[in-house]
N, C-alpha and C positions, 0 to 999 in steps of 0.2 A: 252764250257759251256754256257748255256743260262743265260740271265741277272739276272733273279730271283734267280737261283741257286747260281750264283756268289755272289749276294748281301747277301743272307742268310749265305753263308760260311764266308764272310767278317764280318758280324755282330757277328757270333759265335766266331770268332777269337778275336774280340774286347771285347766280354763279358768275355772270358777266360783270356785275358790279364788284364782286369779290376778287376778280382777276384784273381790276382796274381798267375795264373796258367801258369807256364812256358812251353808252348806247343812247340813241334818241328814241326810236320806236322799234318794237319787236312784234312781228306778226307771223303766224304760221301760214305757209304757202303750199305745203304739200305733205303727204304722208304715204309711206310705202310699207312693205312687209316688215322692214327691219329698222325703220327710223322715222322721225318727224323732221321736217325741214322748215326753218324759219328765216325770214328776211330781217336782217338787223341793220339799223342805221347807225353808223359810227363815224364821227368827225366829218359829216357831210357826205359820206360814201356809204354804199350798201355792201354788206357782207352776208355770207350764208352761214348759219349755225345748224349743223345736223346733229340731232339728239338721237342716240342709239337705244334701241329696245333691249339689245343683248350685249353681254360682255364680249370683248375681243374684236368686235366689228370695227371700232374706230381705228385701232392700230393697223388692222389689215387694209382698210380703205385708204388710209394715209399713205402706206407704202405702195399700194397699187396705183394711186394717182401719181406718185413720184416716178414710178417705172413707166407708166404710159405717157407721161409728159415728154419723155425723151424721144419718143418715136411718132407720136400723133401729128397729123398735118394741121390739126385745129387746136385751139387752146384747151388746156386742161387746168382746172382751178388750182391756184397756188394755195398751199396750206399756211394759214395765219397762226394758228395755235391748236394744240391738242389739250383738251381740258378733261382729264380722266376722273371718273367717278370716285376713285379712292382718295382724291384730293379735295373734291367739292361736296361729297356726301350725297349726291343726287343721281347723276348719270354721266356717261361719256359724251362729250361734245367735241365735234370737229368744226373749228371755225376756219372758213376758207373764202377765197375770192368769189365774188358774185360775177358770173359771166353775163354779158349782154345778150339780148334776144329772148325768144320764147321757146318753149318746148316744141321740138320739131313734130311731135305727134299732133299738135294743135292746128297745124296749117294743112291746107289741101291745095296743091298746085294742079291745075287742070290742063294748062297748055302743054302739049306733048314735048316741044323742044325744051321748055323750062323744067318739065318733069325729068327728062333725060339728063339735063345738066345737074339737077339736084341729086339724082341717083348716082351719077358719077362722083360727086363730091362725097357722098356717104360711103360708097364702096371703096373709093381710092384711099380714104382715111383708114378704113378697116384693113385694106391690103398693106398699107404702110406698117401697121401694127403686126399683122400676120407675117410680114417679111422677116421679123426678128426671130431667130432660133437660139437654142441653148445647147452648148456642147455637153452639158450634164444630162440631157435627155428630157424626160417628161416629168413635170412636177410643180410643186408650190414654191415659188421663189421667195415668198414671205417667210416660210419656215425652213427653207433650204432642203426640203425632202424631195429627192428625185429618184426616178427609176429609168433604166435604159429602154424599157418597153412600155408603150402606151397602153397596151392591152392589160399588162400587170398593174399599172398605175390606176387606170380607170376601174378595173375590177376591184381594186382595194378601196375605191371610193363608194361603189354601189353595194359592196358586201355588207357593211354595217347598216346601210339604209334598208336593204332588203330584210335583214334580221329585225330591225326596229319596226318595219312596216308589218311583218308577220306577227309581231307582239302587240300591235296597236289595235284600235277598234275600227280600222278602215273597212269600208264595204267589202264583203267577201268576194264579189266578182272582181273588184280591183285587186284584192290580195291574190286571187288565183291567177290573174293576168300577170301580175308582178312576178309570181313564182315561175311561170312559164318563160317569161322574158329573161329572168335571171338564169334559168337552167339552159337556155339557148344562147347564152353569151358568146360562146366560141363560134357559133354560126354567123352572128352579126359581125364578128371580127376575124373572119377566115382569111382576109387579106390584110396583113399587118400594116400599121401606120409607121412609115419609115422615119419621118422627120417631125420634130416638135416645132410649134409656132406659138408665139406670144398671142394670147387672146384677151379681150376686154372682159368677157364672161357674161355680159348682159347687154350686148350691143343691139339696140333697137332705137326707134325714133323717140321713145320716151326719154332716152338718156343722151340725146343730142340737142344742142341749142341752135337756133337759126334766127337770122334777121328776117322778120316778116316782110320787110320792104324789098330787100335785094334777093331774098330766098337763098342766101349763102350761109353755110354753117359758121357758127361763131364759137362753138365749143363742144366738149364731150364731158360727161359727168358719170357718176354712180357705177363704177366697176363693181362687179360681184362675181367672185370665183375666177378672177384673172390669174392665169398661170401659164405654163408652157404645156401645150396640149395638142391633140388633133384639131387642126383648124376648123374641121367640120362640126366640132362640138357646139359652137355657138351660132351656126348658120340658120337654125330654125328661128332665131330671134329676128331675122330679117323679114319674116312674115308677120311679126307682131305689129301692134299699133297700125299705122297706115302703110306698112312696108309693101304690101301687095299692090297698092295704088301706083307705086313707082317701080314695080318689078325689081326690087332690090336683089332678091336671090338670083333671078335670071341675069342681072347685070354682073353679079359676082361670078356666076358660072361661065359667062362669056370671057372672063379675064383669067380664070384659074380652073384648070381641069379638076374635077372631083372624082372620088373613088367610085367604082362600079356599084358599090352597096350603099351609096350616099342616101338614097331615098328611104331605105329601111332604117339606116342609122339615124337619119334626121328625126324620125318619130321615136326611135329608141332613146335618143338623147333628150328629147322633149319630155318623154314619160318620166325619166329619172330626175329631171329637173323639177317637175311637179311634185315628185315624191319628196325631194329635198325641202321644198316649201311647206309641204304638208307636215313633215316631221319637225321643222323648225318653228313654224308659226301657226300650224293647224289649218292652213288654207287647203280646201278640197273642192275641186270642180269635177264632180263625178263624170259628167259627159266628156270632158277633155281627157280624163284618165282613160276611159274606155275607148274613146275614138283613137287616141295616139297609140295606146298599147295594141289595140286591135289592128290598126293600120301597119304598125311595125311588123307584126306577125304575118299579116297578109302579104306584104311586100317581100318578106323573107322567104316565104313559101312559093312565091310566084316565079 
């Protein structure tokens, strides 16, 4: 184990002890852009401790989980405790229920009938979330900031990202692509989005849990960017992980009609989602940037 990883684990144990949590074993089981995930044994049961790399993420995720739990068809982890950095001196930690099953991205169902049933489970859960609308319009239910127009709200999100990207050391081809995409914003949204929908924000198989024996969903985790939005904002996520194996996006399209400009918007949304991760954590997949940005423009002009 490297020094940083060992030090982080030691600090986590100290924080748990300081909060009178009688842990047995603690081990890291995952790591993402924004946090580290640990499996904690407590009183003979397992809990999840999520350690955040950035301030503010813990409070947001806790509120997003609470919101999504009201509407999801599958289990969403219950919050056990919020352990803020300003009280423990180390980092923000969200202690929550451990859901049974394995990451849905780890399994591969090959039988067609079972694949279709699994896809229905995944999409029906998403549709239950998307069925929720807000009379306040489009916006962030955590901060309470809403706007009546999706186009105004989304433009307000990508404008600071565009500005920061232009000031960064990103590859010049990517910067030029971002500039053109930003300038053509109105063309991508020439047909207004009329109704807001609750979204998970990062809905893909990596963030779903499944029983590997029954192949039924056991839970949903890790919302990121959950808000009231254009429901199409997160549909590109259905093609991540093994989503294409189950034709998840096609399943969704069979059940809900999408906008005429969906294909171009799908790549537009994916491009700016990658910009967000680049600015937040420095992750940069040059090929993905160029492919998604280029495809968005190609479809817009076709």
